[in-house]
mmCIF file of the C-alpha atoms, coordinates in Angstrom:
data_MODEL
# 
_entry.id   MODEL 
# 
loop_
_atom_site.group_PDB 
_atom_site.id 
_atom_site.type_symbol 
_atom_site.label_atom_id 
_atom_site.label_alt_id 
_atom_site.label_comp_id 
_atom_site.label_asym_id 
_atom_site.label_entity_id 
_atom_site.label_seq_id 
_atom_site.pdbx_PDB_ins_code 
_atom_site.Cartn_x 
_atom_site.Cartn_y 
_atom_site.Cartn_z 
_atom_site.occupancy 
_atom_site.B_iso_or_equiv 
_atom_site.pdbx_formal_charge 
_atom_site.auth_seq_id 
_atom_site.auth_comp_id 
_atom_site.auth_asym_id 
_atom_site.auth_atom_id 
_atom_site.pdbx_PDB_model_num 
ATOM 1   C CA . MET A 1 1   ? 2.563   9.406   16.535  1.00 0.00 ? 1   MET A CA 1 
ATOM 2   C CA . PHE A 1 2   ? -0.063  9.155   14.004  1.00 0.00 ? 2   PHE A CA 1 
ATOM 3   C CA . SER A 1 3   ? -3.488  10.895  14.935  1.00 0.00 ? 3   SER A CA 1 
ATOM 4   C CA . PRO A 1 4   ? -6.357  8.287   13.567  1.00 0.00 ? 4   PRO A CA 1 
ATOM 5   C CA . LYS A 1 5   ? -9.329  9.587   11.669  1.00 0.00 ? 5   LYS A CA 1 
ATOM 6   C CA . LYS A 1 6   ? -12.808 8.388   11.907  1.00 0.00 ? 6   LYS A CA 1 
ATOM 7   C CA . ASN A 1 7   ? -14.724 7.734   8.952   1.00 0.00 ? 7   ASN A CA 1 
ATOM 8   C CA . ASN A 1 8   ? -16.305 4.118   8.819   1.00 0.00 ? 8   ASN A CA 1 
ATOM 9   C CA . VAL A 1 9   ? -18.573 5.191   5.697   1.00 0.00 ? 9   VAL A CA 1 
ATOM 10  C CA . ARG A 1 10  ? -15.563 6.172   3.417   1.00 0.00 ? 10  ARG A CA 1 
ATOM 11  C CA . ILE A 1 11  ? -13.751 3.147   4.716   1.00 0.00 ? 11  ILE A CA 1 
ATOM 12  C CA . LYS A 1 12  ? -16.841 0.712   3.758   1.00 0.00 ? 12  LYS A CA 1 
ATOM 13  C CA . ASN A 1 13  ? -16.982 2.310   0.580   1.00 0.00 ? 13  ASN A CA 1 
ATOM 14  C CA . MET A 1 14  ? -13.519 1.985   -0.037  1.00 0.00 ? 14  MET A CA 1 
ATOM 15  C CA . VAL A 1 15  ? -13.090 -1.891  1.291   1.00 0.00 ? 15  VAL A CA 1 
ATOM 16  C CA . SER A 1 16  ? -16.312 -2.428  -1.073  1.00 0.00 ? 16  SER A CA 1 
ATOM 17  C CA . GLN A 1 17  ? -14.268 -1.897  -4.269  1.00 0.00 ? 17  GLN A CA 1 
ATOM 18  C CA . PRO A 1 18  ? -12.768 -4.425  -5.988  1.00 0.00 ? 18  PRO A CA 1 
ATOM 19  C CA . GLU A 1 19  ? -8.806  -4.326  -6.382  1.00 0.00 ? 19  GLU A CA 1 
ATOM 20  C CA . GLY A 1 20  ? -8.042  -2.501  -9.294  1.00 0.00 ? 20  GLY A CA 1 
ATOM 21  C CA . LEU A 1 21  ? -5.652  0.187   -11.419 1.00 0.00 ? 21  LEU A CA 1 
ATOM 22  C CA . HIS A 1 22  ? -5.720  2.361   -8.171  1.00 0.00 ? 22  HIS A CA 1 
ATOM 23  C CA . LEU A 1 23  ? -6.476  -0.003  -4.912  1.00 0.00 ? 23  LEU A CA 1 
ATOM 24  C CA . ASP A 1 24  ? -4.938  -2.984  -3.603  1.00 0.00 ? 24  ASP A CA 1 
ATOM 25  C CA . PHE A 1 25  ? -5.656  -4.601  0.137   1.00 0.00 ? 25  PHE A CA 1 
ATOM 26  C CA . LYS A 1 26  ? -3.321  -6.440  2.160   1.00 0.00 ? 26  LYS A CA 1 
ATOM 27  C CA . GLN A 1 27  ? -3.929  -7.940  5.726   1.00 0.00 ? 27  GLN A CA 1 
ATOM 28  C CA . SER A 1 28  ? -0.450  -6.987  6.731   1.00 0.00 ? 28  SER A CA 1 
ATOM 29  C CA . LEU A 1 29  ? 3.025   -5.755  5.543   1.00 0.00 ? 29  LEU A CA 1 
ATOM 30  C CA . THR A 1 30  ? 5.563   -8.888  6.121   1.00 0.00 ? 30  THR A CA 1 
ATOM 31  C CA . ASN A 1 31  ? 7.486   -9.125  2.659   1.00 0.00 ? 31  ASN A CA 1 
ATOM 32  C CA . GLN A 1 32  ? 9.267   -5.879  1.762   1.00 0.00 ? 32  GLN A CA 1 
ATOM 33  C CA . ARG A 1 33  ? 9.944   -7.000  -1.678  1.00 0.00 ? 33  ARG A CA 1 
ATOM 34  C CA . LYS A 1 34  ? 6.606   -7.649  -2.105  1.00 0.00 ? 34  LYS A CA 1 
ATOM 35  C CA . VAL A 1 35  ? 5.497   -4.289  -0.585  1.00 0.00 ? 35  VAL A CA 1 
ATOM 36  C CA . ALA A 1 36  ? 7.825   -2.525  -2.805  1.00 0.00 ? 36  ALA A CA 1 
ATOM 37  C CA . LYS A 1 37  ? 6.428   -4.420  -5.985  1.00 0.00 ? 37  LYS A CA 1 
ATOM 38  C CA . THR A 1 38  ? 3.415   -2.702  -5.727  1.00 0.00 ? 38  THR A CA 1 
ATOM 39  C CA . LEU A 1 39  ? 4.502   0.754   -4.288  1.00 0.00 ? 39  LEU A CA 1 
ATOM 40  C CA . LEU A 1 40  ? 6.429   0.666   -7.603  1.00 0.00 ? 40  LEU A CA 1 
ATOM 41  C CA . SER A 1 41  ? 3.803   -0.401  -9.686  1.00 0.00 ? 41  SER A CA 1 
ATOM 42  C CA . PHE A 1 42  ? 1.594   2.076   -8.404  1.00 0.00 ? 42  PHE A CA 1 
ATOM 43  C CA . ALA A 1 43  ? 4.262   5.190   -8.570  1.00 0.00 ? 43  ALA A CA 1 
ATOM 44  C CA . ASN A 1 44  ? 5.164   3.842   -12.274 1.00 0.00 ? 44  ASN A CA 1 
ATOM 45  C CA . THR A 1 45  ? 1.377   4.181   -13.608 1.00 0.00 ? 45  THR A CA 1 
ATOM 46  C CA . ASP A 1 46  ? -1.820  5.957   -12.266 1.00 0.00 ? 46  ASP A CA 1 
ATOM 47  C CA . GLY A 1 47  ? -0.956  6.262   -8.783  1.00 0.00 ? 47  GLY A CA 1 
ATOM 48  C CA . GLY A 1 48  ? -2.798  4.065   -6.173  1.00 0.00 ? 48  GLY A CA 1 
ATOM 49  C CA . THR A 1 49  ? -3.666  3.632   -2.473  1.00 0.00 ? 49  THR A CA 1 
ATOM 50  C CA . ILE A 1 50  ? -2.796  0.285   -0.658  1.00 0.00 ? 50  ILE A CA 1 
ATOM 51  C CA . VAL A 1 51  ? -4.923  -0.240  2.190   1.00 0.00 ? 51  VAL A CA 1 
ATOM 52  C CA . VAL A 1 52  ? -3.316  -2.366  5.074   1.00 0.00 ? 52  VAL A CA 1 
ATOM 53  C CA . GLY A 1 53  ? -5.318  -4.497  7.498   1.00 0.00 ? 53  GLY A CA 1 
ATOM 54  C CA . VAL A 1 54  ? -8.195  -6.142  5.579   1.00 0.00 ? 54  VAL A CA 1 
ATOM 55  C CA . SER A 1 55  ? -8.464  -9.749  5.212   1.00 0.00 ? 55  SER A CA 1 
ATOM 56  C CA . ASP A 1 56  ? -8.507  -11.699 1.741   1.00 0.00 ? 56  ASP A CA 1 
ATOM 57  C CA . GLN A 1 57  ? -12.301 -12.062 2.655   1.00 0.00 ? 57  GLN A CA 1 
ATOM 58  C CA . LYS A 1 58  ? -12.498 -7.898  3.353   1.00 0.00 ? 58  LYS A CA 1 
ATOM 59  C CA . GLN A 1 59  ? -12.749 -8.068  6.848   1.00 0.00 ? 59  GLN A CA 1 
ATOM 60  C CA . LEU A 1 60  ? -11.337 -5.285  8.706   1.00 0.00 ? 60  LEU A CA 1 
ATOM 61  C CA . ILE A 1 61  ? -8.876  -6.897  11.191  1.00 0.00 ? 61  ILE A CA 1 
ATOM 62  C CA . GLY A 1 62  ? -6.958  -3.824  12.188  1.00 0.00 ? 62  GLY A CA 1 
ATOM 63  C CA . ILE A 1 63  ? -3.002  -3.518  12.273  1.00 0.00 ? 63  ILE A CA 1 
ATOM 64  C CA . ASP A 1 64  ? -0.310  -1.488  14.228  1.00 0.00 ? 64  ASP A CA 1 
ATOM 65  C CA . PRO A 1 65  ? 0.153   1.559   11.867  1.00 0.00 ? 65  PRO A CA 1 
ATOM 66  C CA . GLU A 1 66  ? 3.152   2.513   13.598  1.00 0.00 ? 66  GLU A CA 1 
ATOM 67  C CA . GLU A 1 67  ? 5.058   -1.406  12.439  1.00 0.00 ? 67  GLU A CA 1 
ATOM 68  C CA . GLU A 1 68  ? 3.175   -0.937  8.994   1.00 0.00 ? 68  GLU A CA 1 
ATOM 69  C CA . MET A 1 69  ? 4.398   2.439   8.238   1.00 0.00 ? 69  MET A CA 1 
ATOM 70  C CA . TYR A 1 70  ? 7.940   1.794   9.200   1.00 0.00 ? 70  TYR A CA 1 
ATOM 71  C CA . VAL A 1 71  ? 7.681   -1.621  6.985   1.00 0.00 ? 71  VAL A CA 1 
ATOM 72  C CA . ALA A 1 72  ? 6.298   1.120   3.833   1.00 0.00 ? 72  ALA A CA 1 
ATOM 73  C CA . ARG A 1 73  ? 9.249   3.327   4.446   1.00 0.00 ? 73  ARG A CA 1 
ATOM 74  C CA . THR A 1 74  ? 11.931  0.442   4.309   1.00 0.00 ? 74  THR A CA 1 
ATOM 75  C CA . SER A 1 75  ? 10.610  -1.340  1.445   1.00 0.00 ? 75  SER A CA 1 
ATOM 76  C CA . LEU A 1 76  ? 10.787  2.051   -0.598  1.00 0.00 ? 76  LEU A CA 1 
ATOM 77  C CA . GLU A 1 77  ? 14.309  3.046   1.130   1.00 0.00 ? 77  GLU A CA 1 
ATOM 78  C CA . THR A 1 78  ? 16.118  -0.945  0.319   1.00 0.00 ? 78  THR A CA 1 
ATOM 79  C CA . TYR A 1 79  ? 14.135  -1.876  -2.880  1.00 0.00 ? 79  TYR A CA 1 
ATOM 80  C CA . CYS A 1 80  ? 12.369  1.384   -5.115  1.00 0.00 ? 80  CYS A CA 1 
ATOM 81  C CA . HIS A 1 81  ? 15.131  3.480   -6.789  1.00 0.00 ? 81  HIS A CA 1 
ATOM 82  C CA . PRO A 1 82  ? 15.205  6.153   -7.499  1.00 0.00 ? 82  PRO A CA 1 
ATOM 83  C CA . ALA A 1 83  ? 12.448  6.986   -3.911  1.00 0.00 ? 83  ALA A CA 1 
ATOM 84  C CA . PHE A 1 84  ? 9.582   8.613   -4.513  1.00 0.00 ? 84  PHE A CA 1 
ATOM 85  C CA . PRO A 1 85  ? 6.850   10.013  -1.963  1.00 0.00 ? 85  PRO A CA 1 
ATOM 86  C CA . ILE A 1 86  ? 4.695   8.083   -0.184  1.00 0.00 ? 86  ILE A CA 1 
ATOM 87  C CA . ASP A 1 87  ? 1.732   9.433   2.604   1.00 0.00 ? 87  ASP A CA 1 
ATOM 88  C CA . PHE A 1 88  ? -0.227  7.967   5.000   1.00 0.00 ? 88  PHE A CA 1 
ATOM 89  C CA . GLU A 1 89  ? -3.330  8.157   6.622   1.00 0.00 ? 89  GLU A CA 1 
ATOM 90  C CA . VAL A 1 90  ? -4.773  6.022   9.895   1.00 0.00 ? 90  VAL A CA 1 
ATOM 91  C CA . TYR A 1 91  ? -8.336  5.214   10.440  1.00 0.00 ? 91  TYR A CA 1 
ATOM 92  C CA . GLU A 1 92  ? -10.151 3.982   13.758  1.00 0.00 ? 92  GLU A CA 1 
ATOM 93  C CA . VAL A 1 93  ? -12.494 1.128   12.646  1.00 0.00 ? 93  VAL A CA 1 
ATOM 94  C CA . GLU A 1 94  ? -15.567 -0.376  13.875  1.00 0.00 ? 94  GLU A CA 1 
ATOM 95  C CA . ASP A 1 95  ? -16.102 -3.762  11.700  1.00 0.00 ? 95  ASP A CA 1 
ATOM 96  C CA . GLY A 1 96  ? -19.802 -4.398  13.212  1.00 0.00 ? 96  GLY A CA 1 
ATOM 97  C CA . THR A 1 97  ? -18.417 -7.474  15.393  1.00 0.00 ? 97  THR A CA 1 
ATOM 98  C CA . GLU A 1 98  ? -18.580 -7.251  19.169  1.00 0.00 ? 98  GLU A CA 1 
ATOM 99  C CA . THR A 1 99  ? -15.097 -5.599  20.148  1.00 0.00 ? 99  THR A CA 1 
ATOM 100 C CA . LYS A 1 100 ? -13.941 -5.059  23.562  1.00 0.00 ? 100 LYS A CA 1 
ATOM 101 C CA . PRO A 1 101 ? -14.066 -1.770  25.055  1.00 0.00 ? 101 PRO A CA 1 
ATOM 102 C CA . GLY A 1 102 ? -11.169 0.128   24.955  1.00 0.00 ? 102 GLY A CA 1 
ATOM 103 C CA . GLN A 1 103 ? -9.998  -2.098  22.011  1.00 0.00 ? 103 GLN A CA 1 
ATOM 104 C CA . GLU A 1 104 ? -9.225  0.133   18.836  1.00 0.00 ? 104 GLU A CA 1 
ATOM 105 C CA . LYS A 1 105 ? -9.108  -1.203  15.581  1.00 0.00 ? 105 LYS A CA 1 
ATOM 106 C CA . TYR A 1 106 ? -6.812  0.497   12.996  1.00 0.00 ? 106 TYR A CA 1 
ATOM 107 C CA . LEU A 1 107 ? -6.170  0.565   8.936   1.00 0.00 ? 107 LEU A CA 1 
ATOM 108 C CA . LEU A 1 108 ? -3.251  2.515   7.284   1.00 0.00 ? 108 LEU A CA 1 
ATOM 109 C CA . LEU A 1 109 ? -3.949  3.708   4.013   1.00 0.00 ? 109 LEU A CA 1 
ATOM 110 C CA . ILE A 1 110 ? -0.705  4.269   1.741   1.00 0.00 ? 110 ILE A CA 1 
ATOM 111 C CA . HIS A 1 111 ? -1.283  6.788   -0.713  1.00 0.00 ? 111 HIS A CA 1 
ATOM 112 C CA . VAL A 1 112 ? 1.188   6.363   -4.175  1.00 0.00 ? 112 VAL A CA 1 
ATOM 113 C CA . PRO A 1 113 ? 1.164   9.433   -6.390  1.00 0.00 ? 113 PRO A CA 1 
ATOM 114 C CA . LYS A 1 114 ? 2.034   8.854   -10.227 1.00 0.00 ? 114 LYS A CA 1 
ATOM 115 C CA . SER A 1 115 ? 5.627   9.774   -10.337 1.00 0.00 ? 115 SER A CA 1 
ATOM 116 C CA . THR A 1 116 ? 6.833   12.519  -12.865 1.00 0.00 ? 116 THR A CA 1 
ATOM 117 C CA . ARG A 1 117 ? 10.613  11.065  -11.982 1.00 0.00 ? 117 ARG A CA 1 
ATOM 118 C CA . GLY A 1 118 ? 9.953   7.503   -13.093 1.00 0.00 ? 118 GLY A CA 1 
ATOM 119 C CA . PRO A 1 119 ? 10.283  4.903   -14.335 1.00 0.00 ? 119 PRO A CA 1 
ATOM 120 C CA . HIS A 1 120 ? 11.146  3.711   -10.630 1.00 0.00 ? 120 HIS A CA 1 
ATOM 121 C CA . SER A 1 121 ? 12.753  0.154   -10.632 1.00 0.00 ? 121 SER A CA 1 
ATOM 122 C CA . LEU A 1 122 ? 13.041  -2.554  -7.730  1.00 0.00 ? 122 LEU A CA 1 
ATOM 123 C CA . ARG A 1 123 ? 16.602  -3.033  -6.619  1.00 0.00 ? 123 ARG A CA 1 
ATOM 124 C CA . ASP A 1 124 ? 18.024  -5.987  -5.153  1.00 0.00 ? 124 ASP A CA 1 
ATOM 125 C CA . ALA A 1 125 ? 21.948  -6.504  -4.260  1.00 0.00 ? 125 ALA A CA 1 
ATOM 126 C CA . ASP A 1 126 ? 23.687  -7.953  -7.212  1.00 0.00 ? 126 ASP A CA 1 
ATOM 127 C CA . GLN A 1 127 ? 20.689  -8.320  -9.594  1.00 0.00 ? 127 GLN A CA 1 
ATOM 128 C CA . ARG A 1 128 ? 19.441  -6.257  -12.766 1.00 0.00 ? 128 ARG A CA 1 
ATOM 129 C CA . PRO A 1 129 ? 16.582  -3.599  -11.996 1.00 0.00 ? 129 PRO A CA 1 
ATOM 130 C CA . VAL A 1 130 ? 13.007  -4.588  -12.730 1.00 0.00 ? 130 VAL A CA 1 
ATOM 131 C CA . TYR A 1 131 ? 10.612  -2.180  -13.243 1.00 0.00 ? 131 TYR A CA 1 
ATOM 132 C CA . TYR A 1 132 ? 6.678   -3.239  -12.271 1.00 0.00 ? 132 TYR A CA 1 
ATOM 133 C CA . LYS A 1 133 ? 3.448   -1.514  -13.745 1.00 0.00 ? 133 LYS A CA 1 
ATOM 134 C CA . ARG A 1 134 ? -0.632  -1.729  -12.523 1.00 0.00 ? 134 ARG A CA 1 
ATOM 135 C CA . VAL A 1 135 ? -2.532  -3.834  -14.711 1.00 0.00 ? 135 VAL A CA 1 
ATOM 136 C CA . PHE A 1 136 ? -5.633  -4.262  -13.719 1.00 0.00 ? 136 PHE A CA 1 
ATOM 137 C CA . ASP A 1 137 ? -5.283  -5.677  -10.206 1.00 0.00 ? 137 ASP A CA 1 
ATOM 138 C CA . ARG A 1 138 ? -1.628  -6.668  -10.576 1.00 0.00 ? 138 ARG A CA 1 
ATOM 139 C CA . SER A 1 139 ? 2.044   -5.564  -10.895 1.00 0.00 ? 139 SER A CA 1 
ATOM 140 C CA . ILE A 1 140 ? 3.505   -6.699  -13.951 1.00 0.00 ? 140 ILE A CA 1 
ATOM 141 C CA . PRO A 1 141 ? 7.246   -6.352  -14.757 1.00 0.00 ? 141 PRO A CA 1 
ATOM 142 C CA . PHE A 1 142 ? 7.751   -4.239  -17.978 1.00 0.00 ? 142 PHE A CA 1 
ATOM 143 C CA . HIS A 1 143 ? 10.827  -2.829  -20.105 1.00 0.00 ? 143 HIS A CA 1 
ATOM 144 C CA . PRO A 1 144 ? 10.854  1.047   -19.491 1.00 0.00 ? 144 PRO A CA 1 
ATOM 145 C CA . ASP A 1 145 ? 10.829  2.792   -23.122 1.00 0.00 ? 145 ASP A CA 1 
ATOM 146 C CA . PRO A 1 146 ? 14.670  3.890   -23.777 1.00 0.00 ? 146 PRO A CA 1 
ATOM 147 C CA . THR A 1 147 ? 13.950  7.428   -24.882 1.00 0.00 ? 147 THR A CA 1 
# 
């Protein structure tokens, strides 16, 4: 169970920012491998936040927070080695459109701290580990320093 927060000013300020080193927007978490790449890139770089429930046009579309938290945790456990902590915040939002009474829209913020135990890799069965870091608004493969 989650306890949603209400702070439309914070959300509007966050959504008005461009994606970058510390911020990524997702409409939903559908591909666990892609989610893991983003989580890894934040953990291996400087930390960051994924905002789930925002369209490519930066419209607040809303999501089922429990489903998205499940996908994020499963992505972390399945693909990220070693695993690292992530935190969730759920916000109930108003998007400025006419919504039906009693119909809530939620956004999920996934906070990924910079890891002190990295680098962390993406691991698929029978494949070599791949390491990702955040460069501007992208998750880019890199080779860790062997020292």
